[in-house]
N, C-alpha and C positions, 0 to 999 in steps of 0.2 A: 337122318344123314342132314346135319349146321344148312345151311340156308347158304351157299352160292352167290359172298358178300367180297366183296375186293374191299372195302373197307368199314371199319365198326367201330363206335362209341361207346360205351360203356363207362353209366352213370350211377356210380356208389358212393352214400356217405363217406366213409373213415379210410383211413386210407389202415390198410389189412383184410373190407369187403372183396377190394378184388383178387385177391384172395384168399382167405379164408370162404369163401363163399364161390366164386366164378370163376378159379384161377383153374380150375383142369380144363375150362368152357374155355377161354382165354389160349387159354397154351389150344385145344384140341381148332380155335381159328386161327390162328398162327404155324400153325404147320399142316392145316388148309392154305395159305398165303395168303392169311388176309393183313389189312395192317389195322394192326387195335391203336387206337389211341383208346388211355385212360382217364376223366376227370374223375375226380376227386373234392365236392363241396366241400370238408374238412379239417381238421389237421389231429381232432381226435383228443384234443386238450383235455376230454374232460374222463379221461377214463380211468375206470378205479385202478387199474393194475397199474401202477406206478411206481416202482420203486421210490426210499423219501432221499438219495442224492441224487435222483435228476431233477436239475432247475428248468427247461425246457423239454416236457413233451415234447411239446409241437415243434420242437422243431426234427428232435426225437426220430416220432414221426414220417414226419418228410421223408429224414434219409435212410427208411426201413420203406419208404413205400418206394423211393426211388431201385432199390435195391430189390429190390422184389421184382417189378417190372422187367427188369437185366432180367432176372429169374424164366421171365416168363413170355418171354422173343414181346411185352410191348414196345408198341417204339416209339412212344407216343405217350409219358402221364402228364396230366392236366391238374396244379393243388391247388384249391380254395380256398378264404379263408371264413368264411361261416362259420358262425360260433356252434360247435360240439353242443348237438342234442335239441338243440331251438328252429331243425328248418323247418319243419310246419308254421309255426310261425312269421319265418322270412320270405317277406313279397319278391324278395330281389334274386331270391335262386331258379325263379324259371329265368331270368334274362340272365342271369350267367349261362345258363344252362342250353340256350338259345341264340343265343351267341357263338358255345363253343362249339352250338351244331350247325352251326353256318360256315364257316368257316371249315370245319372237316370235314364236311359234307357225304356222311355215310353214308353207305345206303342199310346201314340198320341201325338201329341200338338193342345192348342189354342190360342189361338194368335185375335186378331181383323181384321178386314175384309183388306184388300190388297189397300183400299182404306185412312186407321185410322180412318175413321167411321165421327172422330169429324173435320177436318180437320189439323189437327196439321204433322205435316215432319217428329216424331221422332214413331208416330205411323206404321205412314206405314215404317218406314227403320228397323224397328222393325218385323214387318212383314214377313220383302223383308228375312232379315237375319236366322227367322224361316223355312221358309220356301224353303230357301238352303241348311238348313241343314239337314229339313225332305228329299230332293232330293239329298244328299250322305250317309244320313244313309235310308232309302226308310222308311220313316215315316209317317202316314197319317197328316193332317192336319184343322185344324174345328179352324172358324172364326167365331165368332159371328158378330149380322151388325145388319140394323134397314133397316122397310120399309121404303120404295120412300119415303109414304106419309105423315112419321110419321118428314124424315126428309126436308119435305119441309114444315113443317109443321112450323118447330125449327128455321126454316133459317125463312121465312117470317115474325114468329113473335118476334125472338131475338136479327137479323141479326146476329145469323151465319155461321160453312160451313159444317154441317153436310153435307156425300154424302148414300144415305140410298141407298138399293138394291131392283131391281122387283118383282113385289112375285114369275116370272118364274124363278127367278135366284137366291130365295132363297131355300136349302136341305130340312128343322128340323125348325119347329116353334115347341118348348116346354112350359109347361106351369112350372111355376116357382114358387115359394114361395121367397118374398123380405124382406123379416123380417128380415134375416141374413143378405142380403145386403144391411141394409137400417142402423142398424149396424156398421156396415161396414164403410161405408161411414162414417158416425157420428167421426168414429175412426178416419178420419184427417180433423179433427178438422183445420188444417189451411185451407184447402180448400170448404170443407162442405158449403159454409156461403148459409143462406138466398136466395141468386140472385144470386145459379148456377143454370145454362141452367140444372140445372144433375134433381131438383124433377119435372120439367120441363116435360123431359125425362120416367122419371119412370112414374109418368101417364099419356105420349099419348104411352108407351106400355103395360100397364096392366101386366099383371097376364102374358106377352108371352116373350119369347125371340125368338131370329131369328136366324137361322147358316146356314152359305153355306161347303160345300166341295171349300179350295182349294187345298188338294191332298187328291185323295179318300184311304180307304180304300185296300189291293190291297185283288184283285178273291178271293172266297175261291175255292180249285183243284177243279176239275170235278171228280166227285163220277169217281170212280174205274168203268169197263167194267161186271166186275162179283157185282157191288152193288146194293143191294133192297137197297129199300122205302117203309117209312111210316108218310100217310100225316095225321097230326089234322088236325080237318078243330070245330071252337067254332062253335055251338047252341048257348044259351041262356044258365042265369045264372051262371050254374059253372053245364054246361054239357058239352063235347070235345064229336065228336063223328072220333074216329079211325080206317082210311083203310088203309089198310092190304090186296095186291091185290084187288081180288071182295067180298071184308069181311070186312062188314059195323061194331064195336063194339062202343057201348055208355058206356064216363066214369062219374063218376054226384059224388055228395057228397051225406054222410046223411043228416038229415032232421033237425035234431039238431044242426046240422056248419052252416044253413043256402040253401043248396041244392034240389032236388026233388026226390033222390036214386035213378035217372034208371039209374046207372048199380055202377060196380065198383070204386072203387079212383084208382086213378092212381099207386099209391102206395101197392095196390093190386093187382092189373093189374102185378104188378112187380112179387114180392111175386109167383103168379097163373102161371107168365110166366119159374120162375124157379119150382118153385112143379112138374106144366104137363109136366116143361122138362125133369126131373128124371122121373116121371112111362112116360113118351115114349121112352128111354133108356134102363127100366126093363123089363116094355112092350118085347122091341127087344132082349134086355137077352134073356125074357122066348122062344119067337117063336126062338130062335137058336137053344134055347135046348131044341126043342119038348119039352113043357110044354105050360097048357094051361093057358092062364094067363084070365079069366074069375074070377073076383071074387078081380083085382090085386084094390090099394087105396094108395093114400100118403095121405097123414093129416096131416099139418102144422099149427104150431106158429108162431106170427111173433110179437117180442115188434120195440119200437119206441125211439130213441134216441135225446138230443137235440142236438145244437152248435157247426155241422152242423143240423140240423134237418135230419130225413136217418134211413135206417132201422135198428135197433142195431143186433136180434138179427131171425136163426130162427132152429127152431125149426123140420123138418120135418119124419114122422118113414111113411114106405111103410111096407102095409100088402101082403105078395103072397100066392097065394097058396098053401095046407099043404101038398101036395105032392111035396115040390121041398124039395128036402133033401140037410140036415146041408152043405155038401159039395159045392152045389151049392149058397148057398147064400153069403158069403163069397162074390163072385165071383160077382154076381147081385148086391152087396152095390156097390162092387169099379165100375163096371164100369156107373152103375146108379151118384155115385159122382164125374163125368169126366163127366153128360152131359154138351151139349153146354152154358149156359149158367148159369150153373155154374162156368165151368171154365174162360166164359168172366164176372164173378164179383174175381175172383180168382187172374184172369192175367188179369188187365181193361184194354178196348182197349183204345188208345189213342179219345179226342172227342174236337167239337171244336163250340162254339152256334157262327154263326153271325146274322148280324138285313141287310136284301134285302134292 
């Protein structure tokens, strides 16, 4: 699985790198809701695939980059004018990447692997600058790579200079849909010629892309000494098992939406936690004031809303013993309305989700 980043900065050397190399991965990030910015450091003006009638390849490739970004769903492209073929000797590249990363404030960077993957020195130089910036800003860096066997096959058949990664060096293998990548690649009409090695590489890779961490995300903070834990384990279908201390609770989905109805849904369990907490506080109030809690019930109804999907409203009705005088009813209601779960909803906790 890809990291759940809200924003991503992809740093590449040339127009078409974002599509030929990173296209399927960028499409997967966009599909997951990540806001993607592409920083391209050169106009690719040194390309050898130049029809004689093209007067300004740099201008053409800038137009192609914008079209490709639209095909991928990239929110923003930033095109700089460093000299194509000389990034390794350009001291200003680091400052440029730093300025953009500081402005965008991404959750992480996406780059070519440190080798440059294709054998082009500019690819390696762009990655080196991005990693240097990530070290300065303490950002994770995810690198696109290809398996060593794919690199060796390309080099043997097409006399290329690809550098791949051994299986043990690859951290993520991501299933991808290449439709948008192919459309974006075709937007680079000056480069995506029928004889391009791109098409053979995509054929060999199939519907998978390979990534490795150059800088891993910071490890989540250790839980506090008094933190409690819950473990949820997938069983089958839509059923999960929740372990709370020595207790096991099953959650499932109703049969009419594909589940086996072997337990409440997670949403129902969420509402049940709130309602049972209200009941617990009500019972504690009755005990404190010497009233029998027999017959105490809390009934609840809830409605759902979309965008985002959530519980929209919960209405609870507390039935208390008849002997509870009116003078105590307001007190019980005040106590029950400040139970731990209710407080946790009205004053939301800090929440984080990380991937192991």
